[in-house]
N, CA and C of each residue as an Amber inpcrd file, in Angstrom:
protein
   543
  68.8460000  41.5660000  90.6020000  68.9250000  40.1200000  90.4950000
  69.8600000  39.6970000  89.3610000  69.7880000  40.3560000  88.2240000
  70.6240000  40.0520000  87.0770000  72.1070000  40.2380000  87.4090000
  72.4100000  41.2460000  88.2430000  73.7830000  41.5190000  88.6610000
  74.3310000  40.3480000  89.4760000  73.5260000  39.7810000  90.3670000
  73.9660000  38.6510000  91.1980000  74.1730000  37.3800000  90.3730000
  73.3160000  37.1820000  89.3880000  73.4520000  36.0190000  88.5170000
  74.7390000  36.1090000  87.6910000  75.0420000  37.2850000  87.1730000
  76.2760000  37.4980000  86.4200000  77.4950000  37.2640000  87.3080000
  77.4470000  37.7670000  88.5230000  78.5450000  37.5920000  89.4710000
  78.7420000  36.1150000  89.8200000  77.6410000  35.3960000  90.0090000
  77.7140000  33.9650000  90.3180000  78.3070000  33.1790000  89.1440000
  77.8750000  33.4830000  87.9220000  78.4100000  32.8030000  86.7390000
  79.9010000  33.0650000  86.5650000  80.3360000  34.2910000  86.8140000
  81.7630000  34.6230000  86.7240000  82.5570000  33.8510000  87.7770000
  82.0300000  33.7280000  88.9540000  82.7200000  32.9930000  90.0210000
  82.8280000  31.5090000  89.6770000  81.7600000  30.9270000  89.1510000
  81.7790000  29.5150000  88.7740000  82.7750000  29.2850000  87.6330000
  82.7870000  30.1560000  86.6460000  83.7100000  30.0350000  85.5270000
  85.1610000  30.1520000  86.0020000  85.4400000  31.1070000  86.8800000
  86.7910000  31.2830000  87.4160000  87.2270000  30.0540000  88.2020000
  86.3370000  29.5180000  89.0100000  86.6460000  28.3300000  89.7920000
  86.8870000  27.1190000  88.8830000  86.1010000  26.9770000  87.8360000
  86.2660000  25.8720000  86.8930000  87.6230000  25.9430000  86.2060000
  88.0120000  27.1190000  85.7610000  89.3060000  27.2930000  85.0940000
  90.4490000  27.0290000  86.0730000  90.3190000  27.4840000  87.3020000
  91.3700000  27.2780000  88.3010000  91.5470000  25.8020000  88.6380000
  90.4630000  25.0580000  88.7110000  90.5390000  23.6320000  89.0400000
  91.0870000  22.8360000  87.8620000  90.6130000  23.1290000  86.6460000
  91.0160000  22.3760000  85.4590000  92.4780000  22.6250000  85.1020000
  92.9480000  23.8320000  85.2600000  94.3280000  24.1540000  84.9120000
  94.5020000  24.2560000  83.4060000  95.6610000  24.7190000  82.9800000
  95.8940000  24.8750000  81.5420000  96.1780000  23.5360000  80.8790000
  95.8510000  23.4560000  79.6090000  96.1730000  22.2550000  78.8350000
  97.6500000  22.3040000  78.4840000  98.3040000  21.1600000  78.5490000
  99.7180000  21.1420000  78.1920000 100.0570000  19.8110000  77.5440000
 101.0220000  19.8720000  76.6640000 101.5270000  18.6760000  76.0010000
 103.0290000  18.6470000  76.2250000 103.5740000  17.4510000  76.3320000
 104.9970000  17.3500000  76.6000000 105.5960000  16.1360000  75.9090000
 106.7750000  16.3270000  75.3700000 107.5140000  15.2280000  74.7600000
 108.0740000  14.2740000  75.8080000 108.1740000  14.7330000  77.0210000
 108.8920000  13.9920000  78.0540000 108.0180000  13.0840000  78.9030000
 106.7560000  12.9250000  78.5610000 105.9110000  12.0660000  79.3810000
 105.1420000  11.0780000  78.5120000 104.5170000  10.1340000  79.1700000
 103.7260000   9.1190000  78.4750000 102.2310000   9.4050000  78.5890000
 101.8610000  10.6650000  78.5250000 100.4540000  11.0410000  78.5700000
  99.9080000  11.1700000  77.1520000  98.6290000  10.8990000  77.0130000
  97.9690000  11.0550000  75.7210000  97.7210000  12.5350000  75.4810000
  98.2330000  13.0410000  74.3680000  98.0640000  14.4510000  74.0250000
  97.2680000  14.6490000  72.7450000  96.9630000  13.5820000  72.0460000
  96.2780000  13.6720000  70.7610000  97.1360000  13.0450000  69.6760000
  96.8800000  13.3950000  68.4310000  97.6160000  12.8640000  67.2810000
  99.0670000  13.3070000  67.3620000  99.9640000  12.3900000  67.6860000
 101.3730000  12.7540000  67.8710000 102.0350000  13.1940000  66.5730000
 101.5420000  12.7420000  65.4300000 102.1510000  13.1420000  64.1650000
 101.8370000  14.5970000  63.8470000 100.6470000  15.0460000  64.1780000
 100.2950000  16.4470000  63.9670000 100.9480000  17.3300000  65.0210000
 100.9450000  16.8880000  66.2640000 101.4210000  17.7170000  67.3640000
 102.9360000  17.7810000  67.4480000 103.6080000  16.6510000  67.3520000
 105.0520000  16.6130000  67.5540000 105.8500000  16.4800000  66.2700000
 105.2820000  15.8880000  65.2450000 105.9860000  15.7300000  63.9750000
 105.7250000  16.8760000  63.0230000 104.7220000  17.6810000  63.3350000
 104.3960000  18.8060000  62.4770000 103.6590000  18.4100000  61.2150000
 103.0760000  17.1800000  61.2110000 102.4440000  16.7100000  59.9870000
 101.3200000  15.7360000  60.3240000 100.1120000  16.1960000  60.2710000
  98.9760000  15.3320000  60.5610000  98.4930000  14.5330000  59.3770000
  99.1540000  14.6600000  58.2200000  98.6810000  13.9600000  57.0240000
  98.9940000  12.4720000  57.0490000  99.8130000  12.0250000  57.9860000
 100.1780000  10.6150000  58.0350000  99.1010000   9.7400000  58.6720000
  98.2680000  10.3270000  59.5130000  97.2500000   9.5560000  60.2270000
  95.8830000  10.1230000  59.9000000  94.9630000   9.3230000  59.4460000
  95.0860000   7.9080000  59.1340000  95.8720000   7.7210000  57.8390000
  96.5320000   6.5750000  57.6970000  97.3060000   6.3360000  56.4740000
  96.3930000   6.2500000  55.2530000  96.9190000   6.6360000  54.1240000
  96.1190000   6.6490000  52.8910000  95.8760000   5.2670000  52.3230000
  96.7670000   4.3390000  52.6170000  96.5650000   2.9600000  52.1630000
  97.1840000   2.0120000  53.1790000  96.8890000   0.7440000  53.0250000
  97.4350000  -0.2460000  53.9610000  98.5230000  -1.0590000  53.2670000
  99.1130000  -1.9790000  54.0060000 100.2180000  -2.7740000  53.4800000
  99.7890000  -3.6300000  52.2900000  98.6420000  -4.2610000  52.3810000
  98.1650000  -5.1110000  51.2870000  98.0290000  -4.3090000  49.9940000
  97.4860000  -3.1010000  50.0710000  97.3260000  -2.2680000  48.8820000
  98.6790000  -1.8640000  48.3090000  99.6210000  -1.5320000  49.1860000
 100.9440000  -1.1270000  48.7360000 101.6750000  -2.2710000  48.0310000
 101.6290000  -3.4480000  48.6240000 102.3130000  -4.5970000  48.0250000
 101.6440000  -5.0450000  46.7210000 100.3350000  -4.8640000  46.6360000
  99.6140000  -5.2490000  45.4210000 100.1180000  -4.4680000  44.2100000
 100.5530000  -3.2290000  44.4290000 101.0610000  -2.4230000  43.3150000
 102.5930000  -2.3840000  43.3010000 103.2270000  -3.3190000  44.0350000
 104.6850000  -3.4690000  44.0720000 105.3740000  -2.1940000  44.5520000
 104.7780000  -1.5540000  45.5560000 105.3190000  -0.3160000  46.1220000
 105.8830000  -0.6080000  47.5110000 107.0950000  -0.1670000  47.8080000
 107.6490000  -0.3800000  49.1480000 106.8000000   0.3250000  50.2030000
 106.8400000  -0.2260000  51.3980000 106.0600000   0.3480000  52.4930000
 106.9270000   0.4660000  53.7340000 106.6300000   1.4540000  54.5340000
 107.2830000   1.6110000  55.8260000 106.2040000   1.5850000  56.9040000
 106.2440000   0.5390000  57.7210000 105.3340000   0.4420000  58.8530000
 106.0010000   1.1010000  60.0460000 105.2560000   1.9340000  60.7520000
 105.7560000   2.5440000  61.9780000 104.7440000   2.2240000  63.0680000
 105.1010000   1.3010000  63.9430000 104.2280000   0.9270000  65.0520000
 104.4410000   1.9330000  66.1750000 103.3400000   2.4860000  66.6810000
 103.4430000   3.5500000  67.6670000 102.2740000   3.5110000  68.6460000
 102.4410000   4.2580000  69.7150000 101.3770000   4.5470000  70.6720000
 101.3270000   6.0570000  70.8450000 100.1390000   6.6230000  70.8740000
 100.0020000   8.0690000  71.0510000 100.4660000   8.5350000  72.4290000
 100.5250000   7.6280000  73.3970000 100.9160000   8.0330000  74.7460000
 102.3100000   7.5360000  75.1320000 103.2040000   7.4110000  74.1590000
 104.5760000   6.9840000  74.4000000 105.5220000   8.1460000  74.1200000
 106.3440000   8.5070000  75.0980000 107.2910000   9.6090000  74.8810000
 108.3010000   9.2640000  73.7880000 108.7110000   8.0070000  73.6870000
 109.6310000   7.6150000  72.6130000 108.9920000   7.8030000  71.2400000
 107.7300000   7.4540000  71.1250000 107.0290000   7.6390000  69.8440000
 106.8860000   9.1250000  69.5220000 106.6160000   9.9250000  70.5430000
 106.5210000  11.3720000  70.3420000 107.8410000  11.9230000  69.8120000
 108.9430000  11.4780000  70.4010000 110.2600000  11.9510000  69.9790000
 110.6260000  11.4900000  68.5690000 110.0620000  10.3990000  68.1350000
 110.3790000   9.8030000  66.8350000 109.6200000  10.4460000  65.6690000
 108.5220000  11.1150000  65.9380000 107.6840000  11.6450000  64.8640000
 108.3860000  12.6200000  63.9230000 109.3080000  13.4860000  64.3720000
 109.9830000  14.3480000  63.3970000 110.8230000  13.5660000  62.3920000
 111.3780000  12.4390000  62.7920000 112.1580000  11.6080000  61.8760000
 111.2340000  11.0200000  60.8050000 110.0670000  10.5520000  61.2220000
 109.0940000  10.0040000  60.2620000 108.6610000  11.0990000  59.2940000
 108.4750000  12.2920000  59.7960000 108.1140000  13.4190000  58.9450000
 109.2240000  13.7030000  57.9320000 110.4800000  13.5860000  58.3660000
 111.6210000  13.7870000  57.4860000 111.6490000  12.7120000  56.3870000
 111.3620000  11.4760000  56.7470000 111.3060000  10.3950000  55.7540000
 110.2100000  10.6880000  54.7350000 109.0640000  11.1570000  55.2080000
 107.9730000  11.4660000  54.2910000 108.3690000  12.5860000  53.3220000
 109.1170000  13.5630000  53.8140000 109.5180000  14.6810000  52.9600000
 110.3620000  14.2080000  51.7780000 111.2230000  13.2040000  51.9950000
 112.1220000  12.7600000  50.9350000 111.6320000  11.5370000  50.1760000
 110.8440000  10.6850000  50.8230000 110.4330000   9.4360000  50.1680000
 108.9120000   9.2760000  50.0670000 108.1700000  10.2680000  50.4630000
 106.7140000  10.1630000  50.5020000 106.0500000   9.8360000  49.1860000
 106.6760000  10.1770000  48.0800000 106.0980000   9.8740000  46.7620000
 106.5360000   8.5060000  46.2430000 107.5540000   7.9200000  46.8780000
 108.1000000   6.6530000  46.3800000 107.7110000   5.4540000  47.2450000
 107.3620000   5.7000000  48.5050000 106.9860000   4.6050000  49.4070000
 105.6600000   4.9420000  50.0780000 105.0440000   3.9250000  50.6130000
 103.8320000   4.1200000  51.4020000 104.2340000   4.1080000  52.8630000
 103.9640000   5.2070000  53.5560000 104.2650000   5.2890000  54.9830000
 102.9790000   4.9750000  55.7330000 103.0500000   3.9410000  56.5680000
 101.8540000   3.4590000  57.2610000 102.0840000   3.4760000  58.7680000
 101.6880000   4.5640000  59.4380000 101.7360000   4.5450000  60.8850000
 100.6550000   3.5950000  61.4030000 101.0330000   2.6990000  62.3000000
 100.0970000   1.7110000  62.8200000  99.9860000   1.8910000  64.3300000
  98.8240000   2.3560000  64.7780000  98.5870000   2.4670000  66.2180000
  98.4700000   1.0530000  66.7710000  99.3530000   0.7110000  67.6800000
  99.3860000  -0.6450000  68.2240000  98.0490000  -1.0030000  68.8740000
  97.3930000  -0.0160000  69.4600000  96.0940000  -0.2550000  70.0890000
  95.0510000  -0.7410000  69.0950000  95.2530000  -0.4670000  67.8120000
  94.2640000  -0.8530000  66.8010000  94.4990000  -2.2550000  66.2360000
  95.6180000  -2.8760000  66.5920000  95.9280000  -4.2050000  66.0590000
  95.1300000  -5.2920000  66.7540000  94.7250000  -6.2800000  65.9960000
  94.0890000  -7.4750000  66.5530000  95.2110000  -8.4860000  66.7710000
  95.6510000  -8.6170000  68.0090000  96.7860000  -9.4850000  68.3190000
  96.3560000 -10.8090000  68.9310000  95.1000000 -11.1840000  68.7440000
  94.5700000 -12.4220000  69.3250000  94.9090000 -13.6620000  68.5030000
  95.2880000 -13.4890000  67.2570000  95.5720000 -14.6430000  66.4060000
  97.0210000 -15.0910000  66.5680000  97.2910000 -16.3110000  66.1140000
  98.6490000 -16.8500000  66.1840000  99.4530000 -16.5950000  64.9170000
  98.7660000 -16.5000000  63.7840000  99.4950000 -16.2580000  62.5380000
  98.7410000 -15.2310000  61.7000000  99.5080000 -14.5170000  60.9100000
  98.9630000 -13.4530000  60.0780000  99.5230000 -13.5970000  58.6680000
  98.8030000 -13.0680000  57.7250000  99.2790000 -13.0570000  56.3400000
 100.4250000 -12.0460000  56.2220000 101.3220000 -12.2420000  55.2720000
 102.4140000 -11.2810000  55.0730000 101.9300000  -9.8890000  54.6640000
 100.6650000  -9.7790000  54.2910000 100.1040000  -8.4770000  53.9240000
  99.3980000  -7.8100000  55.0950000  99.4350000  -8.4310000  56.2560000
  98.7880000  -7.8980000  57.4560000  99.8400000  -7.2010000  58.3150000
  99.5800000  -5.9620000  58.6800000 100.5360000  -5.1910000  59.4750000
 100.9160000  -5.9080000  60.7730000  99.9690000  -6.5810000  61.4090000
 100.2160000  -7.2550000  62.6830000 101.2600000  -8.3620000  62.5550000
 101.4790000  -8.8670000  61.3660000 102.4770000  -9.9070000  61.1290000
 103.8880000  -9.4390000  61.5080000 104.1340000  -8.1360000  61.4490000
 105.4760000  -7.5940000  61.6440000 105.6860000  -6.9950000  63.0430000
 104.6520000  -6.8750000  63.8190000 104.7640000  -6.2510000  65.1340000
 105.4210000  -7.1970000  66.1350000 106.4600000  -6.6990000  66.8480000
 107.2110000  -7.5130000  67.7990000 106.9900000  -7.1240000  69.2550000
 106.0200000  -6.2770000  69.5320000 105.7130000  -5.9220000  70.9120000
 106.4460000  -4.7090000  71.4400000 107.1180000  -3.9450000  70.5900000
 107.8730000  -2.7720000  71.0090000 107.4240000  -1.5510000  70.2260000
 107.5220000  -0.3880000  70.8590000 107.2470000   0.8670000  70.1620000
 108.3260000   1.8760000  70.5120000 108.6810000   2.7400000  69.5940000
 108.3420000   2.6450000  68.1820000 109.1000000   1.5100000  67.5140000
 108.5040000   0.9670000  66.4970000 109.1450000  -0.0740000  65.6870000
 108.9540000   0.3080000  64.2290000 110.0320000   0.2450000  63.4700000
 110.0040000   0.6090000  62.0540000 110.3390000  -0.6090000  61.2160000
 109.4810000  -0.8870000  60.2340000 109.7020000  -2.0180000  59.3260000
 109.5900000  -1.4930000  57.8990000 110.6750000  -1.6520000  57.1330000
 110.6560000  -1.3120000  55.7100000 110.4580000  -2.5940000  54.9290000
 109.4700000  -2.5870000  54.0460000 109.1340000  -3.7760000  53.2640000
 109.1930000  -3.4150000  51.7900000 109.9920000  -4.1660000  51.0430000
 110.1220000  -3.9410000  49.6000000 108.7890000  -4.2590000  48.9170000
 108.6450000  -3.7840000  47.7080000 107.4250000  -4.0320000  46.9460000
 107.1310000  -5.5090000  46.7340000 108.1660000  -6.3560000  46.7730000
 107.9590000  -7.7960000  46.6070000 107.7120000  -8.5150000  47.9380000
 107.7090000  -7.7700000  49.0350000 107.4340000  -8.3550000  50.3460000
 108.6640000  -8.6470000  51.1860000 109.8610000  -8.4770000  50.6520000
 111.0840000  -8.6950000  51.4350000 111.2340000  -7.5970000  52.4890000
 111.6670000  -7.9880000  53.6740000 111.8890000  -7.0190000  54.7500000
 113.2830000  -6.4280000  54.5840000 113.3460000  -5.1020000  54.4420000
 114.6080000  -4.3960000  54.2640000 115.1830000  -3.9030000  55.5880000
 114.2990000  -3.6440000  56.5500000 114.7020000  -3.1180000  57.8560000
 113.6160000  -3.4680000  58.8590000 114.0060000  -3.8980000  60.0270000
 113.0650000  -4.1550000  61.1160000 113.7850000  -3.8330000  62.4150000
 113.5390000  -2.6250000  62.9410000 114.2180000  -2.1850000  64.1510000
 113.2510000  -1.4770000  65.0750000 113.4620000  -1.6840000  66.3570000
 112.6810000  -0.9940000  67.3750000 113.5090000   0.1540000  67.9340000
 112.8220000   1.1440000  68.4470000 113.4940000   2.2880000  69.0550000
 113.4710000   3.4990000  68.1400000 114.0400000   4.5680000  68.6450000
 114.1110000   5.8110000  67.8830000 115.3130000   5.7260000  66.9480000
 115.0440000   5.6660000  65.6670000 116.1060000   5.5570000  64.6680000
 116.4720000   6.9400000  64.1390000 117.7160000   7.0940000  63.7660000
 118.1370000   8.3020000  63.0690000 117.6560000   8.2130000  61.6210000
 117.5190000   9.3590000  60.9940000 117.0500000   9.3900000  59.6150000
 117.9140000   8.5190000  58.7110000 119.2390000   8.5700000  58.8850000
 120.1070000   7.8190000  57.9810000 119.9750000   6.3110000  58.1370000
 119.4910000   5.8310000  59.2820000 119.2530000   4.3880000  59.4530000
 118.1070000   3.9190000  58.5560000 117.1970000   4.8150000  58.2460000
 116.0770000   4.5030000  57.3450000 116.4710000   4.8230000  55.9030000
 117.2100000   5.9000000  55.7340000 117.6170000   6.3450000  54.4040000
 118.5250000   5.3260000  53.7110000 119.4470000   4.7230000  54.4470000
 120.4170000   3.8050000  53.8360000 119.7540000   2.6230000  53.1230000
 118.8480000   1.8650000  53.7850000 118.2230000   0.7630000  53.0330000
 117.3320000   1.2450000  51.8900000 116.7380000   2.4210000  52.0250000
 115.9280000   2.9510000  50.9270000 116.8060000   3.3530000  49.7520000
 117.9640000   3.9280000  50.0250000 118.8950000   4.2720000  48.9490000
 119.3680000   3.0190000  48.2210000 119.6330000   1.9580000  48.9680000
 120.0440000   0.7060000  48.3290000 118.9110000   0.1390000  47.4820000
 117.6980000   0.1660000  48.0100000 116.5540000  -0.3790000  47.2930000
 116.3150000   0.3710000  45.9780000 116.3760000   1.7060000  46.0440000
 116.1140000   2.5210000  44.8550000 117.3650000   2.7690000  44.0280000
 118.4980000   2.1960000  44.4400000 119.7650000   2.3500000  43.7480000
 120.1380000   3.8240000  43.5920000 120.0830000   4.5410000  44.7010000
 120.4290000   5.9590000  44.7210000 121.8780000   6.1180000  45.1790000
 122.5570000   7.1590000  44.7210000 123.9430000   7.3670000  45.1500000
 124.0060000   7.7330000  46.6380000 125.1800000   7.5330000  47.2120000
 125.3840000   7.9070000  48.6190000 125.2340000   9.4210000  48.7460000
 124.6640000   9.8890000  49.8410000 124.4510000  11.3280000  50.0020000
 125.7430000  12.0440000  50.4100000 125.7560000  13.3220000  50.1750000
 126.8430000  14.1590000  50.6520000 126.6740000  14.3340000  52.1610000
 127.7630000  14.3310000  52.9200000 127.6430000  14.4680000  54.3790000
 126.9850000  15.7680000  54.8230000 127.0630000  16.8130000  54.0070000
 126.4410000  18.0730000  54.3900000 125.0380000  18.2370000  53.7900000
 124.4780000  17.1550000  53.2850000 123.1240000  17.1570000  52.7430000
 122.1460000  17.5730000  53.8440000 121.2620000  18.5350000  53.5780000
 120.3480000  19.0200000  54.6310000 119.3820000  17.9540000  55.1500000
 119.1440000  16.8920000  54.4020000 118.2190000  15.8700000  54.8860000
 118.7980000  15.1280000  56.0960000 120.1090000  15.2300000  56.2970000
 120.7300000  14.5320000  57.4160000 120.8820000  15.4080000  58.6450000
 120.3010000  16.5740000  58.6200000 120.3690000  17.4020000  59.8170000
 119.6090000  16.7120000  60.9390000 120.0740000  16.9060000  62.1350000
 119.4000000  16.3430000  63.2960000 118.1470000  17.1760000  63.5490000
 116.9550000  16.5940000  63.4860000 115.7460000  17.3950000  63.6540000
 115.6230000  18.0040000  65.0400000 116.4320000  17.5760000  65.9920000
 116.3450000  18.1080000  67.3570000 117.3480000  19.2180000  67.6100000
 118.2790000  19.4630000  66.6690000 119.2590000  20.5280000  66.8530000
 118.7160000  21.8820000  66.4350000 117.8740000  21.9110000  65.4250000
 117.3820000  23.1810000  64.8900000 115.8650000  23.2230000  64.8890000
 115.2810000  22.9450000  66.0200000 113.8200000  22.9250000  66.0770000
 113.2550000  24.3350000  66.0330000 112.0720000  24.4400000  65.4290000
 111.3380000  25.7010000  65.4290000 110.8000000  25.9510000  66.8330000
 110.2640000  24.9220000  67.4490000 109.8000000  25.0150000  68.8240000
 110.0270000  23.6450000  69.4740000 109.4970000  23.4500000  70.6720000
 109.7280000  22.1950000  71.3860000 109.2380000  20.9910000  70.6080000
 108.2200000  21.1750000  69.7660000 107.5650000  20.0580000  69.1320000
 107.9320000  19.8390000  67.6800000 108.0600000  20.8950000  66.9080000
 108.2260000  20.7570000  65.4630000 109.5710000  21.2670000  64.9900000
 110.3120000  20.4350000  64.2640000 111.5990000  20.9050000  63.7360000
 111.3950000  21.8480000  62.5730000
């Protein structure tokens, strides 16, 4: 009897695995795969953010809002760039990934310290806000690292980078694997 029960359990397990199929994640689709910053950007430390916009502005610290959806292929493709920004500016600015699904968009007006005030209905959307509240950059779409670096260099009064500076490498040219540069 024990032999038949073992055989039946093995058959059920095999059938379950065959029906379910393997788990897969892909940059090329709009399926939910989990935390896109950990999976595709190689850095799960960005979500949840350590502070919000109001806290950052209160201490006169620049902030970068990144509006995203976990199930957007464009947002998935953009995560390595955000990771690159964190590598170079993570100690000087507050990077705040904002899941659009978490925003309360029912109101008509928002305070300048509310992340929803800057959302324009597109993902990914990147907004750089100076410590005094001035908007330095507000663009939708997948931006290159230098599109974010340039206004930050101006804000911090940093010299222009050398063209062969490794921070300007294209994160998609020298990837370690499909997901992480």
